[in-house]
CHARMM-style PDB file with segment names, atoms N, HN, CA, C and O in Angstrom:
ATOM      1  N   MET     1       4.880 -24.240 -32.268  1.00  0.00      PROA
ATOM      2  CA  MET     1       3.843 -25.244 -32.230  1.00  0.00      PROA
ATOM      3  C   MET     1       4.495 -26.589 -31.864  1.00  0.00      PROA
ATOM      4  O   MET     1       5.270 -27.146 -32.641  1.00  0.00      PROA
ATOM      5  N   GLN     2       4.180 -27.075 -30.719  1.00  0.00      PROA
ATOM      6  HN  GLN     2       3.550 -26.622 -30.087  1.00  0.00      PROA
ATOM      7  CA  GLN     2       4.743 -28.327 -30.238  1.00  0.00      PROA
ATOM      8  C   GLN     2       3.863 -29.491 -30.707  1.00  0.00      PROA
ATOM      9  O   GLN     2       2.635 -29.402 -30.670  1.00  0.00      PROA
ATOM     10  N   GLN     3       4.486 -30.562 -31.139  1.00  0.00      PROA
ATOM     11  HN  GLN     3       5.483 -30.635 -31.169  1.00  0.00      PROA
ATOM     12  CA  GLN     3       3.737 -31.717 -31.602  1.00  0.00      PROA
ATOM     13  C   GLN     3       3.000 -32.380 -30.436  1.00  0.00      PROA
ATOM     14  O   GLN     3       3.534 -32.498 -29.334  1.00  0.00      PROA
ATOM     15  N   ASN     4       1.757 -32.812 -30.703  1.00  0.00      PROA
ATOM     16  HN  ASN     4       1.323 -32.717 -31.599  1.00  0.00      PROA
ATOM     17  CA  ASN     4       0.995 -33.493 -29.660  1.00  0.00      PROA
ATOM     18  C   ASN     4       0.310 -34.766 -30.176  1.00  0.00      PROA
ATOM     19  O   ASN     4      -0.590 -35.298 -29.526  1.00  0.00      PROA
ATOM     20  N   LEU     5       0.743 -35.249 -31.349  1.00  0.00      PROA
ATOM     21  HN  LEU     5       1.474 -34.816 -31.877  1.00  0.00      PROA
ATOM     22  CA  LEU     5       0.195 -36.480 -31.902  1.00  0.00      PROA
ATOM     23  C   LEU     5       1.281 -37.558 -31.922  1.00  0.00      PROA
ATOM     24  O   LEU     5       2.367 -37.354 -32.465  1.00  0.00      PROA
ATOM     25  N   GLY     6       0.972 -38.692 -31.328  1.00  0.00      PROA
ATOM     26  HN  GLY     6       0.090 -38.858 -30.886  1.00  0.00      PROA
ATOM     27  CA  GLY     6       1.890 -39.815 -31.359  1.00  0.00      PROA
ATOM     28  C   GLY     6       1.764 -40.549 -32.695  1.00  0.00      PROA
ATOM     29  O   GLY     6       0.883 -40.258 -33.504  1.00  0.00      PROA
ATOM     30  N   ASN     7       2.674 -41.513 -32.904  1.00  0.00      PROA
ATOM     31  HN  ASN     7       3.390 -41.749 -32.247  1.00  0.00      PROA
ATOM     32  CA  ASN     7       2.709 -42.253 -34.172  1.00  0.00      PROA
ATOM     33  C   ASN     7       1.412 -43.025 -34.416  1.00  0.00      PROA
ATOM     34  O   ASN     7       0.890 -43.014 -35.531  1.00  0.00      PROA
ATOM     35  N   ALA     8       0.891 -43.688 -33.399  1.00  0.00      PROA
ATOM     36  HN  ALA     8       1.314 -43.697 -32.493  1.00  0.00      PROA
ATOM     37  CA  ALA     8      -0.350 -44.461 -33.584  1.00  0.00      PROA
ATOM     38  C   ALA     8      -1.516 -43.529 -33.965  1.00  0.00      PROA
ATOM     39  O   ALA     8      -2.310 -43.856 -34.848  1.00  0.00      PROA
ATOM     40  N   ASP     9      -1.611 -42.403 -33.314  1.00  0.00      PROA
ATOM     41  HN  ASP     9      -0.966 -42.137 -32.597  1.00  0.00      PROA
ATOM     42  CA  ASP     9      -2.659 -41.422 -33.613  1.00  0.00      PROA
ATOM     43  C   ASP     9      -2.544 -40.920 -35.053  1.00  0.00      PROA
ATOM     44  O   ASP     9      -3.547 -40.782 -35.754  1.00  0.00      PROA
ATOM     45  N   ARG    10      -1.303 -40.648 -35.485  1.00  0.00      PROA
ATOM     46  HN  ARG    10      -0.489 -40.760 -34.916  1.00  0.00      PROA
ATOM     47  CA  ARG    10      -1.092 -40.154 -36.837  1.00  0.00      PROA
ATOM     48  C   ARG    10      -1.455 -41.212 -37.884  1.00  0.00      PROA
ATOM     49  O   ARG    10      -2.029 -40.879 -38.921  1.00  0.00      PROA
ATOM     50  N   ILE    11      -1.129 -42.465 -37.627  1.00  0.00      PROA
ATOM     51  HN  ILE    11      -0.663 -42.736 -36.785  1.00  0.00      PROA
ATOM     52  CA  ILE    11      -1.426 -43.548 -38.572  1.00  0.00      PROA
ATOM     53  C   ILE    11      -2.953 -43.721 -38.686  1.00  0.00      PROA
ATOM     54  O   ILE    11      -3.484 -43.860 -39.788  1.00  0.00      PROA
ATOM     55  N   VAL    12      -3.637 -43.712 -37.560  1.00  0.00      PROA
ATOM     56  HN  VAL    12      -3.206 -43.599 -36.665  1.00  0.00      PROA
ATOM     57  CA  VAL    12      -5.106 -43.854 -37.572  1.00  0.00      PROA
ATOM     58  C   VAL    12      -5.730 -42.704 -38.337  1.00  0.00      PROA
ATOM     59  O   VAL    12      -6.663 -42.918 -39.110  1.00  0.00      PROA
ATOM     60  N   ARG    13      -5.239 -41.495 -38.141  1.00  0.00      PROA
ATOM     61  HN  ARG    13      -4.481 -41.322 -37.513  1.00  0.00      PROA
ATOM     62  CA  ARG    13      -5.775 -40.337 -38.851  1.00  0.00      PROA
ATOM     63  C   ARG    13      -5.564 -40.440 -40.348  1.00  0.00      PROA
ATOM     64  O   ARG    13      -6.453 -40.079 -41.120  1.00  0.00      PROA
ATOM     65  N   VAL    14      -4.391 -40.931 -40.781  1.00  0.00      PROA
ATOM     66  HN  VAL    14      -3.670 -41.224 -40.154  1.00  0.00      PROA
ATOM     67  CA  VAL    14      -4.112 -41.075 -42.208  1.00  0.00      PROA
ATOM     68  C   VAL    14      -5.054 -42.105 -42.826  1.00  0.00      PROA
ATOM     69  O   VAL    14      -5.567 -41.896 -43.925  1.00  0.00      PROA
ATOM     70  N   ILE    15      -5.280 -43.206 -42.130  1.00  0.00      PROA
ATOM     71  HN  ILE    15      -4.863 -43.375 -41.237  1.00  0.00      PROA
ATOM     72  CA  ILE    15      -6.183 -44.257 -42.616  1.00  0.00      PROA
ATOM     73  C   ILE    15      -7.602 -43.719 -42.746  1.00  0.00      PROA
ATOM     74  O   ILE    15      -8.250 -43.916 -43.774  1.00  0.00      PROA
ATOM     75  N   ILE    16      -8.083 -43.043 -41.712  1.00  0.00      PROA
ATOM     76  HN  ILE    16      -7.556 -42.883 -40.877  1.00  0.00      PROA
ATOM     77  CA  ILE    16      -9.443 -42.476 -41.747  1.00  0.00      PROA
ATOM     78  C   ILE    16      -9.547 -41.432 -42.854  1.00  0.00      PROA
ATOM     79  O   ILE    16     -10.540 -41.393 -43.581  1.00  0.00      PROA
ATOM     80  N   ALA    17      -8.536 -40.595 -42.983  1.00  0.00      PROA
ATOM     81  HN  ALA    17      -7.729 -40.626 -42.393  1.00  0.00      PROA
ATOM     82  CA  ALA    17      -8.541 -39.558 -44.023  1.00  0.00      PROA
ATOM     83  C   ALA    17      -8.593 -40.197 -45.407  1.00  0.00      PROA
ATOM     84  O   ALA    17      -9.351 -39.753 -46.268  1.00  0.00      PROA
ATOM     85  N   ALA    18      -7.793 -41.236 -45.622  1.00  0.00      PROA
ATOM     86  HN  ALA    18      -7.177 -41.597 -44.921  1.00  0.00      PROA
ATOM     87  CA  ALA    18      -7.788 -41.912 -46.926  1.00  0.00      PROA
ATOM     88  C   ALA    18      -9.156 -42.486 -47.264  1.00  0.00      PROA
ATOM     89  O   ALA    18      -9.608 -42.403 -48.406  1.00  0.00      PROA
ATOM     90  N   ILE    19      -9.809 -43.066 -46.273  1.00  0.00      PROA
ATOM     91  HN  ILE    19      -9.442 -43.134 -45.345  1.00  0.00      PROA
ATOM     92  CA  ILE    19     -11.157 -43.621 -46.498  1.00  0.00      PROA
ATOM     93  C   ILE    19     -12.149 -42.512 -46.847  1.00  0.00      PROA
ATOM     94  O   ILE    19     -12.933 -42.653 -47.786  1.00  0.00      PROA
ATOM     95  N   LEU    20     -12.118 -41.427 -46.107  1.00  0.00      PROA
ATOM     96  HN  LEU    20     -11.482 -41.312 -45.344  1.00  0.00      PROA
ATOM     97  CA  LEU    20     -13.044 -40.329 -46.347  1.00  0.00      PROA
ATOM     98  C   LEU    20     -12.830 -39.689 -47.722  1.00  0.00      PROA
ATOM     99  O   LEU    20     -13.792 -39.391 -48.430  1.00  0.00      PROA
ATOM    100  N   ILE    21     -11.593 -39.487 -48.087  1.00  0.00      PROA
ATOM    101  HN  ILE    21     -10.811 -39.729 -47.513  1.00  0.00      PROA
ATOM    102  CA  ILE    21     -11.271 -38.916 -49.387  1.00  0.00      PROA
ATOM    103  C   ILE    21     -11.665 -39.881 -50.511  1.00  0.00      PROA
ATOM    104  O   ILE    21     -12.166 -39.451 -51.549  1.00  0.00      PROA
ATOM    105  N   PHE    22     -11.441 -41.174 -50.309  1.00  0.00      PROA
ATOM    106  HN  PHE    22     -11.033 -41.524 -49.465  1.00  0.00      PROA
ATOM    107  CA  PHE    22     -11.834 -42.152 -51.310  1.00  0.00      PROA
ATOM    108  C   PHE    22     -13.356 -42.173 -51.503  1.00  0.00      PROA
ATOM    109  O   PHE    22     -13.840 -42.252 -52.632  1.00  0.00      PROA
ATOM    110  N   LEU    23     -14.100 -42.104 -50.403  1.00  0.00      PROA
ATOM    111  HN  LEU    23     -13.706 -42.041 -49.486  1.00  0.00      PROA
ATOM    112  CA  LEU    23     -15.566 -42.090 -50.502  1.00  0.00      PROA
ATOM    113  C   LEU    23     -16.065 -40.909 -51.331  1.00  0.00      PROA
ATOM    114  O   LEU    23     -17.021 -41.048 -52.094  1.00  0.00      PROA
ATOM    115  N   PHE    24     -15.425 -39.750 -51.186  1.00  0.00      PROA
ATOM    116  HN  PHE    24     -14.648 -39.637 -50.566  1.00  0.00      PROA
ATOM    117  CA  PHE    24     -15.815 -38.593 -51.967  1.00  0.00      PROA
ATOM    118  C   PHE    24     -15.359 -38.745 -53.422  1.00  0.00      PROA
ATOM    119  O   PHE    24     -16.132 -38.484 -54.344  1.00  0.00      PROA
ATOM    120  N   ALA    25     -14.119 -39.161 -53.627  1.00  0.00      PROA
ATOM    121  HN  ALA    25     -13.491 -39.373 -52.878  1.00  0.00      PROA
ATOM    122  CA  ALA    25     -13.561 -39.257 -54.978  1.00  0.00      PROA
ATOM    123  C   ALA    25     -14.269 -40.314 -55.816  1.00  0.00      PROA
ATOM    124  O   ALA    25     -14.406 -40.149 -57.028  1.00  0.00      PROA
ATOM    125  N   SER    26     -14.715 -41.385 -55.194  1.00  0.00      PROA
ATOM    126  HN  SER    26     -14.604 -41.519 -54.209  1.00  0.00      PROA
ATOM    127  CA  SER    26     -15.379 -42.452 -55.939  1.00  0.00      PROA
ATOM    128  C   SER    26     -16.843 -42.141 -56.208  1.00  0.00      PROA
ATOM    129  O   SER    26     -17.493 -42.858 -56.969  1.00  0.00      PROA
ATOM    130  N   GLY    27     -17.376 -41.089 -55.599  1.00  0.00      PROA
ATOM    131  HN  GLY    27     -16.848 -40.507 -54.981  1.00  0.00      PROA
ATOM    132  CA  GLY    27     -18.763 -40.719 -55.822  1.00  0.00      PROA
ATOM    133  C   GLY    27     -19.731 -41.482 -54.928  1.00  0.00      PROA
ATOM    134  O   GLY    27     -20.944 -41.400 -55.118  1.00  0.00      PROA
ATOM    135  N   THR    28     -19.210 -42.218 -53.961  1.00  0.00      PROA
ATOM    136  HN  THR    28     -18.225 -42.284 -53.807  1.00  0.00      PROA
ATOM    137  CA  THR    28     -20.068 -42.960 -53.034  1.00  0.00      PROA
ATOM    138  C   THR    28     -20.867 -41.976 -52.180  1.00  0.00      PROA
ATOM    139  O   THR    28     -22.058 -42.181 -51.943  1.00  0.00      PROA
ATOM    140  N   VAL    29     -20.225 -40.926 -51.726  1.00  0.00      PROA
ATOM    141  HN  VAL    29     -19.258 -40.759 -51.919  1.00  0.00      PROA
ATOM    142  CA  VAL    29     -20.881 -39.894 -50.923  1.00  0.00      PROA
ATOM    143  C   VAL    29     -20.783 -38.592 -51.720  1.00  0.00      PROA
ATOM    144  O   VAL    29     -19.687 -38.152 -52.069  1.00  0.00      PROA
ATOM    145  N   THR    30     -21.924 -37.986 -52.003  1.00  0.00      PROA
ATOM    146  HN  THR    30     -22.814 -38.343 -51.720  1.00  0.00      PROA
ATOM    147  CA  THR    30     -21.936 -36.779 -52.799  1.00  0.00      PROA
ATOM    148  C   THR    30     -22.668 -35.646 -52.060  1.00  0.00      PROA
ATOM    149  O   THR    30     -23.162 -35.827 -50.947  1.00  0.00      PROA
ATOM    150  N   GLY    31     -22.720 -34.511 -52.691  1.00  0.00      PROA
ATOM    151  HN  GLY    31     -22.319 -34.365 -53.595  1.00  0.00      PROA
ATOM    152  CA  GLY    31     -23.432 -33.380 -52.111  1.00  0.00      PROA
ATOM    153  C   GLY    31     -22.699 -32.755 -50.945  1.00  0.00      PROA
ATOM    154  O   GLY    31     -21.476 -32.831 -50.833  1.00  0.00      PROA
ATOM    155  N   ALA    32     -23.480 -32.138 -50.082  1.00  0.00      PROA
ATOM    156  HN  ALA    32     -24.474 -32.076 -50.173  1.00  0.00      PROA
ATOM    157  CA  ALA    32     -22.921 -31.426 -48.937  1.00  0.00      PROA
ATOM    158  C   ALA    32     -22.167 -32.379 -47.991  1.00  0.00      PROA
ATOM    159  O   ALA    32     -21.100 -32.044 -47.477  1.00  0.00      PROA
ATOM    160  N   LEU    33     -22.736 -33.558 -47.775  1.00  0.00      PROA
ATOM    161  HN  LEU    33     -23.602 -33.830 -48.193  1.00  0.00      PROA
ATOM    162  CA  LEU    33     -22.069 -34.524 -46.900  1.00  0.00      PROA
ATOM    163  C   LEU    33     -20.720 -34.946 -47.500  1.00  0.00      PROA
ATOM    164  O   LEU    33     -19.744 -35.112 -46.768  1.00  0.00      PROA
ATOM    165  N   GLY    34     -20.663 -35.116 -48.801  1.00  0.00      PROA
ATOM    166  HN  GLY    34     -21.456 -34.982 -49.395  1.00  0.00      PROA
ATOM    167  CA  GLY    34     -19.411 -35.462 -49.452  1.00  0.00      PROA
ATOM    168  C   GLY    34     -18.370 -34.394 -49.278  1.00  0.00      PROA
ATOM    169  O   GLY    34     -17.202 -34.699 -49.034  1.00  0.00      PROA
ATOM    170  N   ILE    35     -18.767 -33.148 -49.398  1.00  0.00      PROA
ATOM    171  HN  ILE    35     -19.716 -32.900 -49.596  1.00  0.00      PROA
ATOM    172  CA  ILE    35     -17.814 -32.042 -49.217  1.00  0.00      PROA
ATOM    173  C   ILE    35     -17.334 -31.970 -47.775  1.00  0.00      PROA
ATOM    174  O   ILE    35     -16.153 -31.728 -47.525  1.00  0.00      PROA
ATOM    175  N   VAL    36     -18.231 -32.175 -46.838  1.00  0.00      PROA
ATOM    176  HN  VAL    36     -19.190 -32.372 -47.041  1.00  0.00      PROA
ATOM    177  CA  VAL    36     -17.847 -32.181 -45.410  1.00  0.00      PROA
ATOM    178  C   VAL    36     -16.856 -33.289 -45.149  1.00  0.00      PROA
ATOM    179  O   VAL    36     -15.848 -33.064 -44.478  1.00  0.00      PROA
ATOM    180  N   LEU    37     -17.119 -34.509 -45.672  1.00  0.00      PROA
ATOM    181  HN  LEU    37     -17.937 -34.691 -46.217  1.00  0.00      PROA
ATOM    182  CA  LEU    37     -16.177 -35.617 -45.476  1.00  0.00      PROA
ATOM    183  C   LEU    37     -14.822 -35.315 -46.125  1.00  0.00      PROA
ATOM    184  O   LEU    37     -13.778 -35.644 -45.563  1.00  0.00      PROA
ATOM    185  N   LEU    38     -14.838 -34.699 -47.286  1.00  0.00      PROA
ATOM    186  HN  LEU    38     -15.686 -34.431 -47.743  1.00  0.00      PROA
ATOM    187  CA  LEU    38     -13.582 -34.336 -47.947  1.00  0.00      PROA
ATOM    188  C   LEU    38     -12.786 -33.358 -47.087  1.00  0.00      PROA
ATOM    189  O   LEU    38     -11.580 -33.531 -46.905  1.00  0.00      PROA
ATOM    190  N   VAL    39     -13.453 -32.330 -46.556  1.00  0.00      PROA
ATOM    191  HN  VAL    39     -14.432 -32.189 -46.703  1.00  0.00      PROA
ATOM    192  CA  VAL    39     -12.757 -31.360 -45.725  1.00  0.00      PROA
ATOM    193  C   VAL    39     -12.205 -31.999 -44.459  1.00  0.00      PROA
ATOM    194  O   VAL    39     -11.072 -31.717 -44.066  1.00  0.00      PROA
ATOM    195  N   VAL    40     -12.988 -32.854 -43.818  1.00  0.00      PROA
ATOM    196  HN  VAL    40     -13.908 -33.084 -44.136  1.00  0.00      PROA
ATOM    197  CA  VAL    40     -12.525 -33.552 -42.614  1.00  0.00      PROA
ATOM    198  C   VAL    40     -11.326 -34.438 -42.953  1.00  0.00      PROA
ATOM    199  O   VAL    40     -10.357 -34.485 -42.196  1.00  0.00      PROA
ATOM    200  N   GLY    41     -11.385 -35.136 -44.081  1.00  0.00      PROA
ATOM    201  HN  GLY    41     -12.173 -35.097 -44.697  1.00  0.00      PROA
ATOM    202  CA  GLY    41     -10.268 -35.949 -44.508  1.00  0.00      PROA
ATOM    203  C   GLY    41      -9.012 -35.138 -44.754  1.00  0.00      PROA
ATOM    204  O   GLY    41      -7.917 -35.560 -44.381  1.00  0.00      PROA
ATOM    205  N   LEU    42      -9.158 -33.974 -45.381  1.00  0.00      PROA
ATOM    206  HN  LEU    42     -10.047 -33.632 -45.684  1.00  0.00      PROA
ATOM    207  CA  LEU    42      -7.992 -33.130 -45.641  1.00  0.00      PROA
ATOM    208  C   LEU    42      -7.428 -32.561 -44.343  1.00  0.00      PROA
ATOM    209  O   LEU    42      -6.211 -32.443 -44.199  1.00  0.00      PROA
ATOM    210  N   VAL    43      -8.294 -32.209 -43.400  1.00  0.00      PROA
ATOM    211  HN  VAL    43      -9.282 -32.305 -43.516  1.00  0.00      PROA
ATOM    212  CA  VAL    43      -7.823 -31.728 -42.094  1.00  0.00      PROA
ATOM    213  C   VAL    43      -7.074 -32.826 -41.375  1.00  0.00      PROA
ATOM    214  O   VAL    43      -6.016 -32.576 -40.798  1.00  0.00      PROA
ATOM    215  N   PHE    44      -7.602 -34.039 -41.398  1.00  0.00      PROA
ATOM    216  HN  PHE    44      -8.461 -34.243 -41.866  1.00  0.00      PROA
ATOM    217  CA  PHE    44      -6.910 -35.166 -40.763  1.00  0.00      PROA
ATOM    218  C   PHE    44      -5.539 -35.390 -41.385  1.00  0.00      PROA
ATOM    219  O   PHE    44      -4.564 -35.644 -40.677  1.00  0.00      PROA
ATOM    220  N   MET    45      -5.464 -35.294 -42.731  1.00  0.00      PROA
ATOM    221  HN  MET    45      -6.256 -35.088 -43.306  1.00  0.00      PROA
ATOM    222  CA  MET    45      -4.167 -35.467 -43.413  1.00  0.00      PROA
ATOM    223  C   MET    45      -3.203 -34.366 -42.967  1.00  0.00      PROA
ATOM    224  O   MET    45      -2.033 -34.627 -42.686  1.00  0.00      PROA
ATOM    225  N   GLY    46      -3.708 -33.143 -42.906  1.00  0.00      PROA
ATOM    226  HN  GLY    46      -4.658 -32.931 -43.134  1.00  0.00      PROA
ATOM    227  CA  GLY    46      -2.843 -32.030 -42.513  1.00  0.00      PROA
ATOM    228  C   GLY    46      -2.343 -32.140 -41.093  1.00  0.00      PROA
ATOM    229  O   GLY    46      -1.162 -31.907 -40.835  1.00  0.00      PROA
ATOM    230  N   THR    47      -3.223 -32.492 -40.160  1.00  0.00      PROA
ATOM    231  HN  THR    47      -4.182 -32.681 -40.370  1.00  0.00      PROA
ATOM    232  CA  THR    47      -2.786 -32.616 -38.776  1.00  0.00      PROA
ATOM    233  C   THR    47      -1.826 -33.783 -38.605  1.00  0.00      PROA
ATOM    234  O   THR    47      -0.928 -33.733 -37.765  1.00  0.00      PROA
ATOM    235  N   SER    48      -2.011 -34.825 -39.392  1.00  0.00      PROA
ATOM    236  HN  SER    48      -2.741 -34.866 -40.075  1.00  0.00      PROA
ATOM    237  CA  SER    48      -1.085 -35.964 -39.334  1.00  0.00      PROA
ATOM    238  C   SER    48       0.278 -35.578 -39.858  1.00  0.00      PROA
ATOM    239  O   SER    48       1.305 -35.997 -39.323  1.00  0.00      PROA
ATOM    240  N   ALA    49       0.284 -34.770 -40.917  1.00  0.00      PROA
ATOM    241  HN  ALA    49      -0.550 -34.429 -41.352  1.00  0.00      PROA
ATOM    242  CA  ALA    49       1.543 -34.373 -41.532  1.00  0.00      PROA
ATOM    243  C   ALA    49       2.401 -33.512 -40.588  1.00  0.00      PROA
ATOM    244  O   ALA    49       3.620 -33.678 -40.523  1.00  0.00      PROA
ATOM    245  N   VAL    50       1.758 -32.604 -39.867  1.00  0.00      PROA
ATOM    246  HN  VAL    50       0.769 -32.469 -39.920  1.00  0.00      PROA
ATOM    247  CA  VAL    50       2.505 -31.713 -38.978  1.00  0.00      PROA
ATOM    248  C   VAL    50       2.617 -32.254 -37.563  1.00  0.00      PROA
ATOM    249  O   VAL    50       3.437 -31.773 -36.781  1.00  0.00      PROA
ATOM    250  N   GLY    51       1.804 -33.251 -37.223  1.00  0.00      PROA
ATOM    251  HN  GLY    51       1.139 -33.642 -37.859  1.00  0.00      PROA
ATOM    252  CA  GLY    51       1.889 -33.865 -35.889  1.00  0.00      PROA
ATOM    253  C   GLY    51       1.276 -33.005 -34.793  1.00  0.00      PROA
ATOM    254  O   GLY    51       1.621 -33.148 -33.619  1.00  0.00      PROA
ATOM    255  N   PHE    52       0.378 -32.124 -35.170  1.00  0.00      PROA
ATOM    256  HN  PHE    52       0.098 -32.009 -36.123  1.00  0.00      PROA
ATOM    257  CA  PHE    52      -0.224 -31.202 -34.195  1.00  0.00      PROA
ATOM    258  C   PHE    52      -1.723 -31.111 -34.441  1.00  0.00      PROA
ATOM    259  O   PHE    52      -2.169 -30.922 -35.573  1.00  0.00      PROA
ATOM    260  N   CYS    53      -2.501 -31.250 -33.359  1.00  0.00      PROA
ATOM    261  HN  CYS    53      -2.139 -31.404 -32.439  1.00  0.00      PROA
ATOM    262  CA  CYS    53      -3.949 -31.123 -33.427  1.00  0.00      PROA
ATOM    263  C   CYS    53      -4.379 -29.967 -32.515  1.00  0.00      PROA
ATOM    264  O   CYS    53      -4.227 -30.057 -31.297  1.00  0.00      PROA
ATOM    265  N   PRO    54      -4.906 -28.900 -33.082  1.00  0.00      PROA
ATOM    266  CA  PRO    54      -5.312 -27.763 -32.238  1.00  0.00      PROA
ATOM    267  C   PRO    54      -6.455 -28.064 -31.275  1.00  0.00      PROA
ATOM    268  O   PRO    54      -6.607 -27.373 -30.267  1.00  0.00      PROA
ATOM    269  N   LEU    55      -7.256 -29.077 -31.568  1.00  0.00      PROA
ATOM    270  HN  LEU    55      -7.132 -29.638 -32.387  1.00  0.00      PROA
ATOM    271  CA  LEU    55      -8.350 -29.416 -30.655  1.00  0.00      PROA
ATOM    272  C   LEU    55      -7.851 -30.054 -29.371  1.00  0.00      PROA
ATOM    273  O   LEU    55      -8.579 -30.091 -28.379  1.00  0.00      PROA
ATOM    274  N   TYR    56      -6.631 -30.555 -29.368  1.00  0.00      PROA
ATOM    275  HN  TYR    56      -6.039 -30.526 -30.174  1.00  0.00      PROA
ATOM    276  CA  TYR    56      -6.060 -31.160 -28.162  1.00  0.00      PROA
ATOM    277  C   TYR    56      -5.585 -30.090 -27.166  1.00  0.00      PROA
ATOM    278  O   TYR    56      -5.469 -30.366 -25.972  1.00  0.00      PROA
ATOM    279  N   LEU    57      -5.314 -28.878 -27.652  1.00  0.00      PROA
ATOM    280  HN  LEU    57      -5.408 -28.654 -28.622  1.00  0.00      PROA
ATOM    281  CA  LEU    57      -4.756 -27.829 -26.775  1.00  0.00      PROA
ATOM    282  C   LEU    57      -5.641 -27.447 -25.601  1.00  0.00      PROA
ATOM    283  O   LEU    57      -5.145 -27.427 -24.474  1.00  0.00      PROA
ATOM    284  N   PRO    58      -6.930 -27.139 -25.793  1.00  0.00      PROA
ATOM    285  CA  PRO    58      -7.737 -26.701 -24.644  1.00  0.00      PROA
ATOM    286  C   PRO    58      -7.834 -27.788 -23.543  1.00  0.00      PROA
ATOM    287  O   PRO    58      -8.034 -27.472 -22.370  1.00  0.00      PROA
ATOM    288  N   PHE    59      -7.693 -29.037 -23.931  1.00  0.00      PROA
ATOM    289  HN  PHE    59      -7.531 -29.294 -24.884  1.00  0.00      PROA
ATOM    290  CA  PHE    59      -7.813 -30.140 -22.973  1.00  0.00      PROA
ATOM    291  C   PHE    59      -6.464 -30.598 -22.448  1.00  0.00      PROA
ATOM    292  O   PHE    59      -6.382 -31.510 -21.626  1.00  0.00      PROA
ATOM    293  N   LYS    60      -5.380 -29.940 -22.943  1.00  0.00      PROA
ATOM    294  HN  LYS    60      -5.447 -29.199 -23.611  1.00  0.00      PROA
ATOM    295  CA  LYS    60      -4.010 -30.301 -22.552  1.00  0.00      PROA
ATOM    296  C   LYS    60      -3.787 -31.812 -22.756  1.00  0.00      PROA
ATOM    297  O   LYS    60      -3.220 -32.494 -21.902  1.00  0.00      PROA
ATOM    298  N   PHE    61      -4.251 -32.307 -23.910  1.00  0.00      PROA
ATOM    299  HN  PHE    61      -4.712 -31.753 -24.603  1.00  0.00      PROA
ATOM    300  CA  PHE    61      -4.193 -33.709 -24.251  1.00  0.00      PROA
ATOM    301  C   PHE    61      -3.083 -33.946 -25.250  1.00  0.00      PROA
ATOM    302  O   PHE    61      -2.894 -33.133 -26.154  1.00  0.00      PROA
ATOM    303  N   SER    62      -2.333 -35.046 -25.115  1.00  0.00      PROA
ATOM    304  HN  SER    62      -2.486 -35.706 -24.380  1.00  0.00      PROA
ATOM    305  CA  SER    62      -1.286 -35.370 -26.057  1.00  0.00      PROA
ATOM    306  C   SER    62      -1.169 -36.884 -26.123  1.00  0.00      PROA
ATOM    307  O   SER    62      -1.251 -37.568 -25.103  1.00  0.00      PROA
ATOM    308  N   THR    63      -0.977 -37.401 -27.330  1.00  0.00      PROA
ATOM    309  HN  THR    63      -0.911 -36.845 -28.159  1.00  0.00      PROA
ATOM    310  CA  THR    63      -0.758 -38.822 -27.495  1.00  0.00      PROA
ATOM    311  C   THR    63       0.712 -39.123 -27.782  1.00  0.00      PROA
ATOM    312  O   THR    63       1.100 -40.273 -27.986  1.00  0.00      PROA
ATOM    313  N   LYS    64       1.513 -38.067 -27.791  1.00  0.00      PROA
ATOM    314  HN  LYS    64       1.198 -37.133 -27.625  1.00  0.00      PROA
ATOM    315  CA  LYS    64       2.947 -38.230 -28.023  1.00  0.00      PROA
ATOM    316  C   LYS    64       3.640 -38.483 -26.695  1.00  0.00      PROA
ATOM    317  O   LYS    64       3.373 -37.819 -25.694  1.00  0.00      PROA
ATOM    318  N   LYS    65       4.540 -39.464 -26.714  1.00  0.00      PROA
ATOM    319  HN  LYS    65       4.757 -40.004 -27.527  1.00  0.00      PROA
ATOM    320  CA  LYS    65       5.237 -39.790 -25.474  1.00  0.00      PROA
ATOM    321  C   LYS    65       6.501 -38.983 -25.322  1.00  0.00      PROA
ATOM    322  OT1 LYS    65       7.213 -39.132 -24.330  1.00  0.00      PROA
TER     323      LYS     65
END
């Protein structure tokens, strides 16, 4: 698995993930939407950690230089 996320992309994903997880944890967003935001936040954290986004593969897109 080759990395396809650049540093800027990874930082933006971590920030967005932190916001989404905070919204769920604080109870601001609840129910099904809260769970969806939590899952999206966790996926963003995971892709940032490994530096690979599988959705970029079909489009042959990479933000890594």
